Backbone of each chain as nested JSON, in Angstrom:
{
  "chains": [
    {"id": "A", "residues": [
      {"number": 1, "name": "MET", "atoms": {"N": [0.642, -0.912, 0.04], "CA": [0.251, 0.012, -0.054], "C": [1.226, 1.215, 0.333]}},
      {"number": 2, "name": "LYS", "atoms": {"N": [0.526, 2.238, -0.831], "CA": [1.658, 3.251, -1.22], "C": [1.155, 4.709, -1.071]}},
      {"number": 3, "name": "LEU", "atoms": {"N": [1.674, 5.565, -0.838], "CA": [1.108, 6.992, -1.087], "C": [1.275, 7.433, -2.288]}},
      {"number": 4, "name": "GLY", "atoms": {"N": [0.038, 8.433, -2.887], "CA": [0.436, 8.714, -3.864], "C": [-0.395, 10.256, -4.12]}},
      {"number": 5, "name": "LYS", "atoms": {"N": [-0.218, 10.779, -5.282], "CA": [-0.915, 11.997, -5.321], "C": [-1.686, 11.848, -6.714]}},
      {"number": 6, "name": "ILE", "atoms": {"N": [-2.886, 12.335, -6.851], "CA": [-3.651, 12.392, -7.976], "C": [-2.998, 13.438, -9.119]}},
      {"number": 7, "name": "ILE", "atoms": {"N": [-2.825, 13.087, -10.187], "CA": [-2.184, 14.374, -10.943], "C": [-2.999, 14.404, -12.481]}},
      {"number": 8, "name": "GLY", "atoms": {"N": [-4.133, 13.465, -12.59], "CA": [-4.724, 13.809, -13.651], "C": [-6.18, 12.549, -13.767]}},
      {"number": 9, "name": "ARG", "atoms": {"N": [-6.899, 12.704, -14.586], "CA": [-7.743, 11.953, -15.076], "C": [-7.242, 11.096, -16.227]}},
      {"number": 10, "name": "VAL", "atoms": {"N": [-7.728, 9.658, -16.705], "CA": [-7.654, 9.059, -17.419], "C": [-9.129, 8.618, -18.54]}},
      {"number": 11, "name": "VAL", "atoms": {"N": [-9.577, 9.374, -19.613], "CA": [-10.97, 9.094, -20.061], "C": [-10.672, 8.308, -21.487]}},
      {"number": 12, "name": "SER", "atoms": {"N": [-11.539, 7.42, -21.136], "CA": [-11.229, 6.442, -22.486], "C": [-12.396, 5.871, -22.32]}},
      {"number": 13, "name": "THR", "atoms": {"N": [-13.215, 5.969, -24.226], "CA": [-14.183, 5.166, -24.9], "C": [-14.08, 3.933, -25.275]}},
      {"number": 14, "name": "GLN", "atoms": {"N": [-13.195, 3.389, -25.988], "CA": [-12.893, 2.166, -26.776], "C": [-12.09, 1.483, -25.56]}},
      {"number": 15, "name": "LYS", "atoms": {"N": [-12.907, 0.396, -24.571], "CA": [-12.059, -0.316, -23.343], "C": [-12.812, -1.454, -23.412]}},
      {"number": 16, "name": "VAL", "atoms": {"N": [-12.384, -2.019, -22.512], "CA": [-13.186, -3.658, -22.264], "C": [-14.582, -3.343, -21.681]}},
      {"number": 17, "name": "GLU", "atoms": {"N": [-15.313, -3.755, -21.847], "CA": [-16.773, -3.796, -21.457], "C": [-16.956, -3.579, -19.815]}},
      {"number": 18, "name": "SER", "atoms": {"N": [-16.146, -4.185, -19.1], "CA": [-16.17, -4.336, -17.719], "C": [-15.501, -2.984, -16.755]}},
      {"number": 19, "name": "PHE", "atoms": {"N": [-14.95, -1.927, -17.829], "CA": [-14.211, -0.646, -17.736], "C": [-15.615, 0.176, -17.225]}},
      {"number": 20, "name": "GLU", "atoms": {"N": [-16.652, -0.227, -17.78], "CA": [-17.698, 1.141, -18.103], "C": [-18.057, 1.487, -16.645]}},
      {"number": 21, "name": "GLY", "atoms": {"N": [-17.965, 2.865, -16.667], "CA": [-18.604, 3.228, -15.483], "C": [-17.202, 3.565, -14.673]}},
      {"number": 22, "name": "LEU", "atoms": {"N": [-16.287, 3.15, -14.781], "CA": [-15.061, 3.353, -13.855], "C": [-14.635, 4.612, -13.843]}},
      {"number": 23, "name": "LYS", "atoms": {"N": [-14.407, 5.373, -12.611], "CA": [-13.436, 6.489, -13.026], "C": [-11.945, 5.797, -12.507]}},
      {"number": 24, "name": "LEU", "atoms": {"N": [-10.843, 6.415, -13.705], "CA": [-9.611, 6.11, -13.962], "C": [-8.713, 7.316, -13.331]}},
      {"number": 25, "name": "VAL", "atoms": {"N": [-7.704, 7.223, -12.582], "CA": [-7.413, 8.377, -12.291], "C": [-5.804, 8.404, -12.511]}},
      {"number": 26, "name": "LEU", "atoms": {"N": [-4.999, 9.345, -12.941], "CA": [-3.23, 9.06, -12.784], "C": [-3.077, 9.415, -11.572]}},
      {"number": 27, "name": "VAL", "atoms": {"N": [-2.098, 8.388, -11.122], "CA": [-1.734, 8.798, -9.918], "C": [-0.087, 8.544, -9.57]}},
      {"number": 28, "name": "GLN", "atoms": {"N": [0.839, 9.574, -9.208], "CA": [2.138, 9.656, -8.848], "C": [2.382, 8.96, -7.596]}},
      {"number": 29, "name": "PRO", "atoms": {"N": [3.11, 8.079, -7.765], "CA": [3.656, 7.59, -5.85], "C": [4.738, 8.594, -5.501]}},
      {"number": 30, "name": "VAL", "atoms": {"N": [4.363, 8.703, -4.628], "CA": [5.128, 9.579, -3.416], "C": [5.852, 8.904, -2.324]}},
      {"number": 31, "name": "ASN", "atoms": {"N": [6.753, 9.516, -1.658], "CA": [7.502, 8.88, -0.593], "C": [6.595, 9.804, 0.772]}},
      {"number": 32, "name": "GLU", "atoms": {"N": [6.866, 9.304, 2.054], "CA": [6.457, 10.396, 3.154], "C": [6.719, 11.618, 3.198]}},
      {"number": 33, "name": "ARG", "atoms": {"N": [7.612, 12.223, 2.295], "CA": [7.8, 13.77, 2.12], "C": [6.983, 14.335, 0.983]}},
      {"number": 34, "name": "MET", "atoms": {"N": [6.396, 13.389, 0.29], "CA": [5.52, 13.847, -0.541], "C": [6.131, 14.123, -2.003]}},
      {"number": 35, "name": "GLU", "atoms": {"N": [7.511, 13.247, -2.207], "CA": [8.162, 13.662, -3.246], "C": [8.144, 12.012, -4.131]}},
      {"number": 36, "name": "SER", "atoms": {"N": [7.96, 12.669, -5.819], "CA": [7.78, 11.713, -6.318], "C": [8.801, 10.49, -6.758]}},
      {"number": 37, "name": "VAL", "atoms": {"N": [7.956, 9.154, -6.799], "CA": [8.891, 7.965, -6.663], "C": [8.735, 7.101, -7.628]}},
      {"number": 38, "name": "GLY", "atoms": {"N": [9.305, 6.723, -8.474], "CA": [8.932, 5.908, -9.762], "C": [8.051, 6.654, -10.673]}},
      {"number": 39, "name": "ASP", "atoms": {"N": [7.612, 5.508, -11.64], "CA": [6.353, 6.112, -12.512], "C": [5.155, 6.604, -12.516]}},
      {"number": 40, "name": "ALA", "atoms": {"N": [4.488, 7.076, -12.961], "CA": [2.905, 7.396, -12.496], "C": [2.241, 6.156, -13.158]}},
      {"number": 41, "name": "ILE", "atoms": {"N": [1.044, 5.781, -12.265], "CA": [0.195, 4.685, -12.863], "C": [-1.366, 5.469, -12.93]}},
      {"number": 42, "name": "VAL", "atoms": {"N": [-2.421, 4.291, -13.292], "CA": [-4.028, 4.528, -13.622], "C": [-4.37, 3.639, -12.783]}},
      {"number": 43, "name": "ALA", "atoms": {"N": [-5.216, 4.254, -11.66], "CA": [-5.952, 3.448, -10.896], "C": [-7.564, 3.8, -10.917]}},
      {"number": 44, "name": "VAL", "atoms": {"N": [-8.222, 2.682, -10.22], "CA": [-9.573, 2.91, -10.602], "C": [-9.867, 3.97, -9.217]}},
      {"number": 45, "name": "ASP", "atoms": {"N": [-10.538, 4.821, -9.367], "CA": [-11.233, 5.853, -7.891], "C": [-12.211, 5.878, -7.566]}},
      {"number": 46, "name": "THR", "atoms": {"N": [-12.932, 4.982, -6.545], "CA": [-14.199, 4.872, -6.043], "C": [-14.353, 5.852, -4.912]}},
      {"number": 47, "name": "LEU", "atoms": {"N": [-13.337, 6.611, -4.652], "CA": [-13.841, 7.454, -3.562], "C": [-13.94, 9.274, -4.059]}},
      {"number": 48, "name": "GLN", "atoms": {"N": [-14.137, 9.297, -5.184], "CA": [-14.171, 10.376, -5.635], "C": [-12.894, 11.486, -5.347]}},
      {"number": 49, "name": "ALA", "atoms": {"N": [-11.371, 11.191, -5.302], "CA": [-10.453, 11.773, -4.898], "C": [-10.246, 12.892, -5.857]}},
      {"number": 50, "name": "ASP", "atoms": {"N": [-9.885, 14.227, -5.224], "CA": [-9.865, 15.344, -6.204], "C": [-8.44, 15.317, -6.997]}},
      {"number": 51, "name": "ILE", "atoms": {"N": [-8.056, 16.076, -8.069], "CA": [-7.136, 16.033, -8.602], "C": [-5.771, 17.036, -7.534]}},
      {"number": 52, "name": "GLY", "atoms": {"N": [-4.559, 16.487, -7.618], "CA": [-3.701, 17.337, -6.607], "C": [-4.048, 16.488, -4.895]}},
      {"number": 53, "name": "GLN", "atoms": {"N": [-4.603, 15.598, -5.099], "CA": [-4.876, 14.946, -3.449], "C": [-4.008, 14.415, -3.134]}},
      {"number": 54, "name": "ALA", "atoms": {"N": [-3.694, 14.232, -2.156], "CA": [-2.893, 12.82, -1.91], "C": [-3.935, 11.964, -0.93]}},
      {"number": 55, "name": "ILE", "atoms": {"N": [-3.39, 10.777, -1.558], "CA": [-4.311, 9.183, -1.566], "C": [-3.211, 8.193, -1.01]}},
      {"number": 56, "name": "TYR", "atoms": {"N": [-3.689, 7.247, -0.893], "CA": [-3.262, 5.678, -0.571], "C": [-3.705, 4.55, -1.722]}},
      {"number": 57, "name": "PHE", "atoms": {"N": [-3.123, 3.934, -2.309], "CA": [-3.417, 2.83, -3.214], "C": [-2.781, 1.423, -2.574]}},
      {"number": 58, "name": "GLU", "atoms": {"N": [-3.591, 0.781, -3.351], "CA": [-3.253, -0.505, -2.803], "C": [-2.927, -1.198, -4.472]}},
      {"number": 59, "name": "VAL", "atoms": {"N": [-2.162, -2.475, -4.627], "CA": [-2.303, -2.787, -6.341], "C": [-2.703, -4.319, -5.934]}},
      {"number": 60, "name": "SER", "atoms": {"N": [-2.646, -5.139, -7.126], "CA": [-3.013, -6.497, -7.183], "C": [-4.234, -6.786, -6.942]}},
      {"number": 61, "name": "LYS", "atoms": {"N": [-4.79, -8.023, -6.68], "CA": [-5.852, -8.706, -6.504], "C": [-6.779, -7.566, -5.824]}},
      {"number": 62, "name": "GLU", "atoms": {"N": [-6.169, -7.612, -4.782], "CA": [-7.055, -7.01, -3.492], "C": [-7.465, -5.78, -4.241]}},
      {"number": 63, "name": "ALA", "atoms": {"N": [-7.046, -4.855, -4.442], "CA": [-7.403, -3.741, -5.735], "C": [-8.291, -3.765, -6.366]}},
      {"number": 64, "name": "SER", "atoms": {"N": [-8.491, -5.011, -6.889], "CA": [-10.043, -4.788, -7.817], "C": [-11.106, -5.211, -7.001]}},
      {"number": 65, "name": "ARG", "atoms": {"N": [-10.816, -5.534, -5.276], "CA": [-12.572, -5.488, -4.878], "C": [-12.656, -4.734, -4.457]}},
      {"number": 66, "name": "VAL", "atoms": {"N": [-12.078, -3.496, -4.751], "CA": [-12.448, -2.335, -4.367], "C": [-13.956, -2.132, -5.239]}},
      {"number": 67, "name": "ILE", "atoms": {"N": [-13.846, -2.484, -6.757], "CA": [-15.118, -2.644, -7.389], "C": [-15.507, -3.618, -7.052]}},
      {"number": 68, "name": "GLU", "atoms": {"N": [-17.095, -3.292, -6.444], "CA": [-17.929, -4.26, -5.922], "C": [-18.693, -4.816, -6.975]}},
      {"number": 69, "name": "ARG", "atoms": {"N": [-18.134, -5.756, -8.282], "CA": [-18.994, -6.076, -9.079], "C": [-18.345, -7.356, -9.69]}},
      {"number": 70, "name": "GLU", "atoms": {"N": [-19.351, -8.535, -10.078], "CA": [-18.512, -9.504, -10.716], "C": [-17.395, -9.693, -11.477]}},
      {"number": 71, "name": "MET", "atoms": {"N": [-17.324, -8.562, -12.201], "CA": [-16.288, -8.977, -13.973], "C": [-15.459, -7.22, -13.348]}},
      {"number": 72, "name": "ASN", "atoms": {"N": [-14.098, -7.371, -12.696], "CA": [-13.952, -6.186, -12.03], "C": [-12.293, -6.231, -12.294]}},
      {"number": 73, "name": "PRO", "atoms": {"N": [-11.981, -6.36, -13.602], "CA": [-10.399, -6.486, -14.104], "C": [-9.654, -5.186, -14.085]}},
      {"number": 74, "name": "CYS", "atoms": {"N": [-8.688, -5.436, -12.617], "CA": [-8.089, -3.801, -12.116], "C": [-7.076, -4.611, -11.428]}},
      {"number": 75, "name": "ASP", "atoms": {"N": [-5.796, -3.692, -11.447], "CA": [-4.566, -4.355, -10.548], "C": [-4.342, -2.868, -9.756]}},
      {"number": 76, "name": "ALA", "atoms": {"N": [-5.089, -1.873, -9.546], "CA": [-4.328, -0.771, -8.848], "C": [-5.923, -0.141, -8.489]}},
      {"number": 77, "name": "ALA", "atoms": {"N": [-5.889, 0.662, -7.074], "CA": [-7.243, 1.064, -6.675], "C": [-6.832, 2.236, -5.47]}},
      {"number": 78, "name": "ILE", "atoms": {"N": [-7.708, 3.166, -6.028], "CA": [-7.728, 4.216, -4.458], "C": [-7.992, 3.632, -3.425]}},
      {"number": 79, "name": "VAL", "atoms": {"N": [-7.375, 3.253, -2.454], "CA": [-8.083, 2.885, -0.714], "C": [-8.409, 3.897, 0.023]}},
      {"number": 80, "name": "GLY", "atoms": {"N": [-7.787, 5.16, -0.512], "CA": [-7.974, 5.806, 1.237], "C": [-7.276, 7.52, 0.07]}},
      {"number": 81, "name": "ILE", "atoms": {"N": [-7.989, 8.3, 0.975], "CA": [-7.686, 9.93, 0.869], "C": [-7.086, 10.127, 2.459]}},
      {"number": 82, "name": "VAL", "atoms": {"N": [-5.656, 10.615, 1.951], "CA": [-5.364, 11.55, 3.231], "C": [-5.403, 12.561, 3.813]}},
      {"number": 83, "name": "ASP", "atoms": {"N": [-6.142, 12.574, 5.335], "CA": [-6.406, 14.41, 5.561], "C": [-4.685, 14.614, 6.314]}},
      {"number": 84, "name": "ASP", "atoms": {"N": [-4.049, 13.599, 6.918], "CA": [-3.268, 14.557, 7.411], "C": [-2.216, 13.466, 7.76]}},
      {"number": 85, "name": "MET", "atoms": {"N": [-0.294, 13.537, 7.508], "CA": [0.303, 12.523, 8.205], "C": [1.159, 12.969, 9.189]}},
      {"number": 86, "name": "ASN", "atoms": {"N": [1.774, 12.415, 9.979], "CA": [2.463, 12.725, 11.017], "C": [3.826, 12.286, 10.841]}},
      {"number": 87, "name": "ILE", "atoms": {"N": [4.773, 12.905, 10.148], "CA": [6.199, 11.928, 10.332], "C": [7.32, 12.451, 11.001]}},
      {"number": 88, "name": "LEU", "atoms": {"N": [7.818, 11.374, 11.261], "CA": [9.019, 11.453, 12.666], "C": [10.252, 12.195, 12.225]}},
      {"number": 89, "name": "LYS", "atoms": {"N": [10.522, 13.1, 12.403], "CA": [11.767, 13.867, 11.946], "C": [13.177, 13.22, 12.155]}},
      {"number": 90, "name": "ILE", "atoms": {"N": [13.665, 12.203, 12.002], "CA": [14.307, 11.574, 12.032], "C": [15.301, 11.19, 10.905]}},
      {"number": 91, "name": "LYS", "atoms": {"N": [14.696, 11.317, 9.656], "CA": [15.593, 10.984, 8.719], "C": [16.53, 11.803, 7.934]}}
    ]},
    {"id": "B", "residues": [
      {"number": 1, "name": "MET", "atoms": {"N": [8.548, -11.5, 4.533], "CA": [8.267, -10.298, 5.532], "C": [9.302, -9.534, 5.087]}},
      {"number": 2, "name": "ARG", "atoms": {"N": [8.897, -8.344, 5.615], "CA": [10.106, -7.165, 4.982], "C": [10.413, -6.467, 6.566]}},
      {"number": 3, "name": "LEU", "atoms": {"N": [11.292, -6.16, 7.239], "CA": [11.975, -5.475, 7.942], "C": [11.426, -3.856, 7.719]}},
      {"number": 4, "name": "GLY", "atoms": {"N": [11.233, -3.235, 8.528], "CA": [10.625, -2.098, 8.27], "C": [10.745, -1.381, 9.648]}},
      {"number": 5, "name": "LYS", "atoms": {"N": [10.708, 0.071, 9.891], "CA": [10.536, 0.919, 10.896], "C": [9.567, 2.056, 10.861]}},
      {"number": 6, "name": "VAL", "atoms": {"N": [8.716, 2.122, 11.862], "CA": [7.37, 2.884, 11.647], "C": [7.954, 4.437, 11.968]}},
      {"number": 7, "name": "ILE", "atoms": {"N": [7.808, 4.989, 10.683], "CA": [8.551, 6.397, 11.236], "C": [6.991, 7.734, 11.209]}},
      {"number": 8, "name": "GLY", "atoms": {"N": [5.754, 6.81, 11.117], "CA": [4.83, 8.278, 11.033], "C": [3.467, 7.215, 11.059]}},
      {"number": 9, "name": "THR", "atoms": {"N": [2.412, 8.42, 10.863], "CA": [1.186, 7.606, 10.894], "C": [0.301, 8.298, 9.885]}},
      {"number": 10, "name": "VAL", "atoms": {"N": [-0.944, 7.645, 9.072], "CA": [-1.703, 8.205, 8.244], "C": [-2.57, 8.585, 9.122]}},
      {"number": 11, "name": "VAL", "atoms": {"N": [-3.449, 9.96, 8.827], "CA": [-5.076, 10.426, 9.101], "C": [-5.937, 10.399, 8.124]}},
      {"number": 12, "name": "SER", "atoms": {"N": [-6.589, 9.709, 7.854], "CA": [-7.314, 9.548, 6.913], "C": [-8.961, 9.211, 7.509]}},
      {"number": 13, "name": "THR", "atoms": {"N": [-9.894, 9.886, 6.606], "CA": [-11.519, 9.258, 7.113], "C": [-12.026, 8.856, 6.032]}},
      {"number": 14, "name": "VAL", "atoms": {"N": [-11.962, 9.162, 4.42], "CA": [-12.552, 8.347, 3.472], "C": [-11.788, 7.608, 2.732]}},
      {"number": 15, "name": "LYS", "atoms": {"N": [-11.906, 6.251, 3.113], "CA": [-11.314, 5.22, 2.834], "C": [-12.736, 3.746, 2.155]}},
      {"number": 16, "name": "ALA", "atoms": {"N": [-11.674, 3.067, 1.734], "CA": [-12.5, 1.93, 0.905], "C": [-12.948, 1.088, 1.996]}},
      {"number": 17, "name": "LYS", "atoms": {"N": [-14.111, 0.418, 1.275], "CA": [-14.411, -0.722, 2.35], "C": [-13.529, -1.609, 2.88]}},
      {"number": 18, "name": "GLY", "atoms": {"N": [-13.519, -1.711, 4.723], "CA": [-12.716, -3.095, 4.589], "C": [-11.366, -1.88, 5.546]}},
      {"number": 19, "name": "TYR", "atoms": {"N": [-11.26, -0.782, 5.051], "CA": [-10.039, 0.022, 5.763], "C": [-10.595, 0.921, 7.018]}},
      {"number": 20, "name": "GLU", "atoms": {"N": [-11.589, 0.952, 7.259], "CA": [-12.239, 1.491, 8.286], "C": [-11.263, 1.259, 9.92]}},
      {"number": 21, "name": "ALA", "atoms": {"N": [-11.739, 1.853, 10.772], "CA": [-11.363, 1.575, 12.108], "C": [-9.956, 0.726, 12.356]}},
      {"number": 22, "name": "ARG", "atoms": {"N": [-8.963, 1.202, 11.52], "CA": [-7.209, 0.596, 11.794], "C": [-6.582, 1.609, 11.439]}},
      {"number": 23, "name": "LYS", "atoms": {"N": [-5.434, 1.224, 12.203], "CA": [-4.37, 2.384, 12.186], "C": [-3.737, 2.091, 10.911]}},
      {"number": 24, "name": "ILE", "atoms": {"N": [-3.027, 3.568, 10.342], "CA": [-2.629, 3.079, 8.903], "C": [-1.062, 3.699, 9.225]}},
      {"number": 25, "name": "LEU", "atoms": {"N": [0.066, 3.041, 9.307], "CA": [1.628, 3.572, 9.385], "C": [2.375, 3.821, 8.436]}},
      {"number": 26, "name": "VAL", "atoms": {"N": [3.047, 4.648, 8.687], "CA": [4.203, 4.629, 7.533], "C": [5.352, 4.035, 7.971]}},
      {"number": 27, "name": "ILE", "atoms": {"N": [5.684, 2.758, 6.921], "CA": [6.505, 2.444, 7.243], "C": [8.268, 2.662, 6.257]}},
      {"number": 28, "name": "GLN", "atoms": {"N": [9.184, 2.77, 7.042], "CA": [10.367, 3.084, 6.001], "C": [10.797, 1.769, 5.999]}},
      {"number": 29, "name": "PRO", "atoms": {"N": [11.529, 1.057, 5.213], "CA": [12.314, -0.508, 4.992], "C": [13.724, 0.053, 5.675]}},
      {"number": 30, "name": "VAL", "atoms": {"N": [14.175, -1.342, 6.595], "CA": [15.671, -1.165, 7.146], "C": [15.829, -2.784, 6.542]}},
      {"number": 31, "name": "ASP", "atoms": {"N": [17.481, -2.24, 6.525], "CA": [18.367, -3.549, 6.845], "C": [18.849, -3.848, 7.895]}},
      {"number": 32, "name": "PRO", "atoms": {"N": [18.898, -4.659, 8.036], "CA": [18.859, -5.919, 9.34], "C": [19.689, -4.83, 10.535]}},
      {"number": 33, "name": "VAL", "atoms": {"N": [20.512, -4.127, 10.297], "CA": [20.999, -3.187, 11.242], "C": [20.564, -1.47, 11.179]}},
      {"number": 34, "name": "GLY", "atoms": {"N": [19.383, -1.566, 10.448], "CA": [18.586, -0.209, 10.722], "C": [18.926, 0.88, 9.922]}},
      {"number": 35, "name": "ILE", "atoms": {"N": [19.605, 0.299, 8.753], "CA": [20.181, 1.438, 7.988], "C": [18.948, 1.595, 6.904]}},
      {"number": 36, "name": "PHE", "atoms": {"N": [18.748, 2.649, 6.804], "CA": [17.412, 2.786, 5.779], "C": [17.327, 2.396, 4.231]}},
      {"number": 37, "name": "THR", "atoms": {"N": [16.32, 1.996, 3.796], "CA": [16.559, 0.991, 2.31], "C": [15.439, 1.566, 1.454]}},
      {"number": 38, "name": "GLY", "atoms": {"N": [15.602, 1.961, 0.515], "CA": [14.324, 2.158, -0.512], "C": [13.459, 3.004, -0.09]}},
      {"number": 39, "name": "THR", "atoms": {"N": [12.062, 3.023, -0.486], "CA": [11.048, 3.963, -0.008], "C": [9.994, 3.469, 0.6]}},
      {"number": 40, "name": "SER", "atoms": {"N": [9.496, 4.625, 1.699], "CA": [8.608, 4.283, 2.515], "C": [7.313, 3.708, 1.862]}},
      {"number": 41, "name": "PHE", "atoms": {"N": [6.483, 2.835, 2.941], "CA": [4.911, 2.556, 2.362], "C": [4.236, 2.691, 3.248]}},
      {"number": 42, "name": "LEU", "atoms": {"N": [3.055, 2.186, 3.13], "CA": [1.81, 2.276, 4.524], "C": [1.668, 0.699, 4.841]}},
      {"number": 43, "name": "ALA", "atoms": {"N": [1.589, 0.345, 5.778], "CA": [0.927, -0.901, 6.342], "C": [-0.59, -0.504, 7.64]}},
      {"number": 44, "name": "PHE", "atoms": {"N": [-1.214, -1.891, 7.484], "CA": [-2.46, -1.598, 8.635], "C": [-1.304, -2.491, 9.964]}},
      {"number": 45, "name": "ASP", "atoms": {"N": [-1.631, -2.061, 11.184], "CA": [-1.43, -2.158, 12.127], "C": [-1.956, -2.977, 12.763]}},
      {"number": 46, "name": "ALA", "atoms": {"N": [-1.281, -4.075, 13.282], "CA": [-2.324, -5.263, 13.791], "C": [-1.786, -5.608, 15.447]}},
      {"number": 47, "name": "VAL", "atoms": {"N": [-0.853, -5.407, 15.46], "CA": [-0.137, -5.55, 16.945], "C": [0.467, -3.882, 18.071]}},
      {"number": 48, "name": "GLN", "atoms": {"N": [-0.396, -3.147, 17.73], "CA": [-0.434, -2.065, 18.371], "C": [0.886, -1.774, 18.279]}},
      {"number": 49, "name": "ALA", "atoms": {"N": [1.338, -1.3, 17.128], "CA": [2.895, -0.757, 16.851], "C": [3.123, 0.735, 16.959]}},
      {"number": 50, "name": "GLY", "atoms": {"N": [4.171, 1.347, 17.505], "CA": [3.817, 2.634, 17.424], "C": [5.124, 3.451, 16.664]}},
      {"number": 51, "name": "VAL", "atoms": {"N": [5.134, 4.963, 16.439], "CA": [6.363, 5.14, 15.8], "C": [7.465, 4.94, 16.336]}},
      {"number": 52, "name": "GLY", "atoms": {"N": [8.613, 4.406, 15.9], "CA": [10.212, 4.034, 16.083], "C": [10.221, 2.806, 16.149]}},
      {"number": 53, "name": "ASP", "atoms": {"N": [9.227, 2.046, 16.655], "CA": [9.373, 0.505, 16.549], "C": [9.406, 0.186, 15.436]}},
      {"number": 54, "name": "VAL", "atoms": {"N": [10.68, -1.279, 15.168], "CA": [10.739, -2.155, 13.977], "C": [9.969, -3.156, 13.977]}},
      {"number": 55, "name": "VAL", "atoms": {"N": [9.594, -3.215, 12.743], "CA": [8.223, -4.362, 12.562], "C": [8.569, -4.969, 11.463]}},
      {"number": 56, "name": "LEU", "atoms": {"N": [7.851, -6.302, 11.418], "CA": [7.972, -7.169, 10.017], "C": [6.33, -6.949, 9.409]}},
      {"number": 57, "name": "THR", "atoms": {"N": [6.532, -6.674, 7.901], "CA": [5.476, -6.547, 7.824], "C": [5.381, -7.641, 6.316]}},
      {"number": 58, "name": "ILE", "atoms": {"N": [3.61, -7.977, 5.768], "CA": [3.714, -8.8, 5.518], "C": [2.912, -8.029, 3.935]}},
      {"number": 59, "name": "GLU", "atoms": {"N": [3.374, -8.392, 2.426], "CA": [2.65, -7.886, 1.498], "C": [1.537, -9.15, 0.943]}},
      {"number": 60, "name": "GLU", "atoms": {"N": [0.514, -9.564, 1.661], "CA": [-0.06, -10.443, 0.93], "C": [-1.489, -10.896, 1.25]}},
      {"number": 61, "name": "GLY", "atoms": {"N": [-2.803, -10.85, 0.433], "CA": [-3.789, -10.593, 0.945], "C": [-4.277, -11.918, 1.908]}},
      {"number": 62, "name": "ASN", "atoms": {"N": [-3.978, -12.881, 1.639], "CA": [-4.571, -14.337, 2.271], "C": [-3.995, -13.768, 3.887]}},
      {"number": 63, "name": "SER", "atoms": {"N": [-2.7, -13.379, 3.796], "CA": [-2.218, -13.369, 5.266], "C": [-2.552, -12.248, 5.626]}},
      {"number": 64, "name": "ALA", "atoms": {"N": [-3.335, -10.832, 4.939], "CA": [-3.855, -9.95, 5.817], "C": [-4.999, -10.273, 6.442]}},
      {"number": 65, "name": "ARG", "atoms": {"N": [-5.633, -10.786, 5.706], "CA": [-6.936, -11.402, 6.164], "C": [-7.082, -12.08, 7.638]}},
      {"number": 66, "name": "GLN", "atoms": {"N": [-5.815, -12.967, 7.539], "CA": [-5.969, -13.567, 8.853], "C": [-5.485, -12.731, 9.965]}},
      {"number": 67, "name": "VAL", "atoms": {"N": [-4.39, -12.031, 9.649], "CA": [-3.76, -11.4, 10.403], "C": [-4.964, -10.368, 11.167]}},
      {"number": 68, "name": "LEU", "atoms": {"N": [-5.509, -9.653, 10.514], "CA": [-7.132, -9.022, 10.646], "C": [-8.103, -9.591, 11.558]}},
      {"number": 69, "name": "GLN", "atoms": {"N": [-7.747, -11.174, 10.95], "CA": [-9.21, -12.089, 11.374], "C": [-10.584, -11.153, 11.041]}},
      {"number": 70, "name": "ASN", "atoms": {"N": [-10.782, -11.047, 9.87], "CA": [-11.575, -10.652, 9.377], "C": [-11.69, -10.549, 8.158]}},
      {"number": 71, "name": "ASP", "atoms": {"N": [-12.972, -11.334, 7.24], "CA": [-12.743, -11.744, 5.811], "C": [-13.177, -10.871, 5.135]}},
      {"number": 72, "name": "ASP", "atoms": {"N": [-14.089, -9.789, 5.763], "CA": [-14.526, -8.96, 4.719], "C": [-13.319, -7.157, 4.492]}},
      {"number": 73, "name": "VAL", "atoms": {"N": [-12.204, -8.046, 5.066], "CA": [-10.949, -6.72, 4.264], "C": [-10.381, -7.544, 3.233]}},
      {"number": 74, "name": "VAL", "atoms": {"N": [-11.287, -7.966, 2.311], "CA": [-10.79, -8.303, 0.892], "C": [-9.745, -7.057, 0.334]}},
      {"number": 75, "name": "THR", "atoms": {"N": [-9.897, -5.692, 0.836], "CA": [-9.033, -5.012, -0.229], "C": [-7.992, -4.887, 0.382]}},
      {"number": 76, "name": "VAL", "atoms": {"N": [-7.684, -5.311, 1.716], "CA": [-6.362, -4.462, 2.217], "C": [-5.466, -5.991, 1.993]}},
      {"number": 77, "name": "LYS", "atoms": {"N": [-3.926, -5.764, 1.902], "CA": [-2.842, -6.381, 1.578], "C": [-1.557, -6.524, 2.596]}},
      {"number": 78, "name": "THR", "atoms": {"N": [-1.352, -4.988, 2.925], "CA": [-0.434, -4.923, 3.894], "C": [-0.703, -4.706, 5.125]}},
      {"number": 79, "name": "VAL", "atoms": {"N": [0.052, -5.784, 6.069], "CA": [-0.151, -5.559, 7.459], "C": [1.557, -5.783, 8.196]}},
      {"number": 80, "name": "ILE", "atoms": {"N": [1.417, -5.208, 9.179], "CA": [2.297, -5.476, 10.473], "C": [1.659, -6.498, 11.012]}},
      {"number": 81, "name": "ALA", "atoms": {"N": [2.754, -7.621, 11.122], "CA": [2.492, -8.596, 12.028], "C": [3.011, -8.915, 13.251]}},
      {"number": 82, "name": "ALA", "atoms": {"N": [4.547, -8.257, 13.029], "CA": [4.734, -8.383, 14.241], "C": [5.788, -7.141, 14.703]}},
      {"number": 83, "name": "ILE", "atoms": {"N": [6.282, -7.015, 16.199], "CA": [7.081, -5.819, 16.567], "C": [8.678, -6.584, 17.086]}},
      {"number": 84, "name": "VAL", "atoms": {"N": [9.43, -6.278, 16.59], "CA": [10.962, -7.034, 16.404], "C": [11.515, -6.338, 17.685]}},
      {"number": 85, "name": "ASP", "atoms": {"N": [11.67, -7.243, 18.715], "CA": [12.643, -6.884, 19.883], "C": [13.96, -6.704, 19.534]}},
      {"number": 86, "name": "GLU", "atoms": {"N": [14.482, -7.713, 18.925], "CA": [15.998, -7.729, 18.717], "C": [16.426, -8.714, 17.108]}},
      {"number": 87, "name": "ILE", "atoms": {"N": [17.473, -8.009, 16.927], "CA": [17.631, -9.049, 15.739], "C": [19.642, -9.414, 16.282]}},
      {"number": 88, "name": "ALA", "atoms": {"N": [19.703, -10.588, 16.406], "CA": [20.917, -11.032, 16.978], "C": [21.622, -11.747, 15.554]}}
    ]}
  ]
}
């Protein structure tokens, strides 16, 4: 489970049928200092996060279960929106 | 399992199903002598770990459900399974 920042939305009309109605967002993974780490990914958002918001996402089969439908092909999903973070200043 | 140090906590009210009522901690991977390696990630606390503790994390859904003793946390995958007292 990783921290990320919503940096955009992905709009697609030609896609697998079970993607119908899913909101796809562009997520930049970040570390605890909100610094970008690695490549951006696309995740399913069922929590209506806004662009610029800090979120956390999960990957693999567990992520697909955020979509409560029979057909839910997906390997990354937003699982929470960050209100605040308290980080120890020892690093 | 991975060795990590708890370096912080995440406050969050809007969450996916199965993520309620659980403390989410920020984990910094460490090597056996405590040197920070790699990028921090988040994990569910199941053993009352606190900031500063060295812990063992598991990143696998089935284990997460067993550790959290709850079958409807099907969306959870990363949990803290133990607090490390010592590495000899």
